[in-house]
N, C-alpha and C positions, 0 to 999 in steps of 0.2 A: 748663267751669267758667261759677263764679257768679259774683257778680259784687260779693259776700266775698271769694272769693279772691283776686282781684289790684285790689282798689278802692284800697289803698296802696300796692301796686306800677308806679314811673315806669316800666317799660319797655313796661306793658300800655295802652292806649290804653283809651277808651270802649265798642268792642267785642266787648275781648277778644279781639283783635289783638294781632303784639308790634310794637310803640311803632317806625318807621320809625325810623332815628338823622341824615339828613340826608330835603331837600326830593326830592323826583319830579324836578324840574327843576335842571339848570348855571342861573347865573346869566354874564352878565360883566362885569366888573367893572374902575375906572378902576384903573391899583396904586397911585397915589395919595392912595386912599381904603380901602387895606390899613392896619391897625396889628399891626403884628409881637408878636407875648408873648417873644418873647427877640431876643438881640445875636450874633452871631457872634464867634469868639475871633479873636484876631490871626491874619490871616495865610493869612484863608481863598479868598482873592482867589487867590495863589499855590499852592493846591493841584492836587496834581496831581487828586484827586476834582472841585474844582471848575472844573478844566478841560475835566474825563466830560462833565459837568457840561452844560452849556456848548455844548462838539461837537452833542451829542445835539439839544440841544433848539432846536439853528438847522440840523441835518438834519434830526428830522422831527418839532421839538415837541411838546410838554407829552405822555407817556404819559397818565398820572393830573394830575387837578386838583385843586388848593390849596385844601385845608377850611379853610370860613371861618365865623363864626356872626356873627351880626347882632348891631351896638354898640346895649343900646332907648337909651340917653340920648345916641345922634348920629345922625342919620338921613342916611344916605348911607356912612355908617361901619362896618365891618368889622373885627371881631376875624381875624386871622391863625392859625388853628390847627398848622396844617401844610403845607408846602410850601414856605418860606421863601426856601431858597439856589435852588428853580426859580424861584420870583420876582426873583430878586437877579439873576439868570440872565438876564433876562426884558428887567427895565432895563439891564442891560449890554450887550440886542442889540438896543437901542432901542424896544423893543416898550410900551406905554402900558399897556393892557389885557387881562387874565386870564380866560377860565373855570373859574367856581370851583364845588364842591361846599359847597350852604349847608349847614352843619348845624344838628339842633335845640335843641342845644347848646351851652355856652362851654367844656364840656371837652374839654384837648385828650392825659390821658394813654393814652388809645386809638389814638393815629394811632400814625405808625410808627416812633415812640419806639420802638414792643414787638413789630415787623418782623425778618423772620431776610432778616441779604441775599443779597447774589447767592452760590449755593458755583460750584466754578468745574465740576462736575458740567454744570450750567445753563447756564454761562452757552454753555460749547463746544455745545449743544443749540442754545440760540439762536441761534449762530454761525452752524452747523451747516442748520439751517434756513433764514437770509438764503442765504446760497449757497446751497440747495438750490436757490429761489425767482430764481438770478439772480444776485442782488446782487454786485457788485463787490469784491471785498476793498479798494477801496482806500475805496470812497463807507460801509463799514462803520466801517472803522478807521477815515475822521474823527468818523462817531459816535457811536460809545464812546470820543473821542478818543485810542489808544493809536496805534503804529504799523504797518504793512499790516504787518510779520513775525509782530509778538503774533499778530495774528488768525489766521498763517496757525498761529502756534504752535498758541495753541488747538481750532486747527479740527481740526487732530492731534495732540489730547492722549488720546482713548484709544484713537491706535491701541494695538496689543499688550497692551491691559487686558483681563482675562473679563470679562464682565455680572455675573458674580455679586460679584466684588470692585468693580465699577461702579456697583450698587447700594445696597454696603453705604455709598457714600463721597457716594453723589447725593448727598443730603442735611446734608452737612457741612463748614465751612467749611477747606476744607484748599488751599493751594495746589498748581499747580499741576503745579511742577517733581515733586511730589509721585510723581504719577503716571509719570518718566522714572525716579524708580526702581523703582516699581511694574515698571514698564514688562520690566527687566533679570529682576525671575525670573517660574518659573514658572506658573503660571493657579493653581494646589492651593497653593502660598506665597503670591503675591499675596492670594488669600480671609485667608489667617491673618497674612498682616502690616497686611493692613482690619482685622480681628478687633483684634488686638492695638491697632493707632492708633484702635479705640475706648472699648476696652477700658480705656486711660490717659489720654485723652481729648486727644492730641497729634495736636496734627494737620503738624507742625514738621517740614521739609526731613531737616530735624538727626539725627530720630527716623528720617526711613525709611533715610537711611543706616546707623543702625546700624544697623537690621534688614535689608537688605542687607549689609553684612559677616558679621552673624550668619546668612546663610542659606548653609544646603550648598549647593556644588559640584554635586548633581545633583539641588540647586532653580531652577538659575537657565539661562535662558535659553541664555547665553553662557559658555560655560568664565569662568576665568578667565587668564590666564598665566602655568605657571610662572612660581617667582618661582625663581636661582639659592639655592647652596649649601644651608642647611640651615634660610635664614629663611618659605621654605613651609612645612615642616612644623610650626614655631612661630608662626607667625600662622593654620594651621592649626586646633591643639591652642588658642590664645587662643579663636578666631569659634565653637568647637564648647561653649567649656567660656560666654564670653556669653549664648551659644541656654540650653542649660541652665537658668542663673541669671536669663535671663529669663521663658521662661516657667514657670518657678518661681517668678520674681515676682508675673507674671499671676497663678496659677492661689493666690495670698495675699491677694493683694489682691483677687477674688474671693472666697475664706473667707472674708474680717473681711466685705463690707458680705452678705454672705449673715445672718452671724451679728451685726454689732456691736449693732443693740436688747433683744436676748433677752443676752447677752455686759455688759453697760451693763447692765440693768436685776441678773443678778445682785450686781456692782459693787456698786452703790449700797447692795443692799438688805445683799449680805456686810459693808460700809464701816460699812453704819447699826445694826448686831449689836457687831461687834468695838467700834462710841463707847459702846453703854450697857454690854457689860461692864465696859471701864473706868472706867465712872460709879459700876463698885463698889467701894469703899476695899479690899471684903475683900479681892473679885479681883486685884486689884491690889499689894496687901499683901503674898498670896502668892506672886506671878508677882515679887513685888522676889527676894526669897530661893530659891523656886525655880529660875526660871527667865530672870534676871535680860536674856539677850539675848532672850526673847519679846518682854518687855516694850517695847523699843524702836520692835522692826517695826511690834508692835501700835501703838501710840503713834500712830510716823508714817501706819499707813491710816487712824485714826480722825483724823485731823488734818488729812488732803488734801483742803480747798477744791472740786474740780470734778472727778470725771470727765471733762469733753472736753475731747479731743484737740487742742491749740491748731492754729490756721490752721499750710500752710506757708510761709513769706513766698520775694516770688515772685522769680525770680533774676533 
C-alpha cells in the first residue's frame, strides 16, 4: 500500500500498518482519578445483575479491565470509556485502584455497548468446564451470584437435547427454560422447533410451550397421558390444526422475506403509473362516465403516501 493510499486514514499508521486501538501495556489507576462518562439508572445497586458482578469480582477479580482514555486537559485524570459497573463494584468492595486498558482515542461507541451478551448455551459450557476442572458448585454459585440449585440446573440444561439443535441455538439469547420444553421432543422435532424459533425470532418460553403442544404424539419422547371422554380427540384435532397453521405461517414469512424488495418495487412503479394516468383529464372524464367504480379505486391507489409496512407495536 502506498503512502497516498492511507495518508488520510486515521486507522493506518505511518508505516502502513493498522493502528492499535489500545496501548500495548495496561496501567494501574486510582479509582478516584477516573471520570465516568455516563450516570447509572436508579436502582442499579439493588438489581440482581449488579449483585452477580460484585460476587464475580469478589471471587475471581476482573476478567476484562476497564477501558480509559487520558484527559488531555488534566494530567493524572482519565475518562472512563467502558467498565462503569465494574468500577462501582470495586468501590463497593473497598478497592482503591484498578488495572486498565488505555485507549488511543476517547471514543466509547465501539466498546461493550455493541457486544452480544452471554447465551444460555455458552453459559452452560462455561459452567460445565468449571465443573470438569473440579470447581465446587458452591464456588461457581458464589462467583455468579446465583443459587447452587441454579448452577446444577444450568449444568444439566442440555441433557436430552440433540447436538444439531444445540448448534442452532448456541448463539441465541434463549432462556434455559426453553430447553426443558425441547427435551420432551424427539431429536428431529427439536431441530424443527429450533428452526421455527429462529425463523420467527421468538425464543420465549411461551412460544416453546406452544411448539410442544403442537407436536404430534409420535414426535414426543414421552407420550401424553390419554384424557377422559372425547376431550382427547378434540385436543388432538386442535393441535393438528395449530401445527398446520404454524407451518403455513412460517412458509409465508419466508416467501415474503424473499420477494419483499421486488414486490415493493413493482408496487411503487404501478402506483406511479396510475398517478400519471389520473393526471390526464380525458382519462379521468372517460372513467367517470364509463367505469365509475374503477375511478374510485384508482384514485385511492394514487393517493397512497407510503408502501412501507408500519411496525407492529410491542405487546
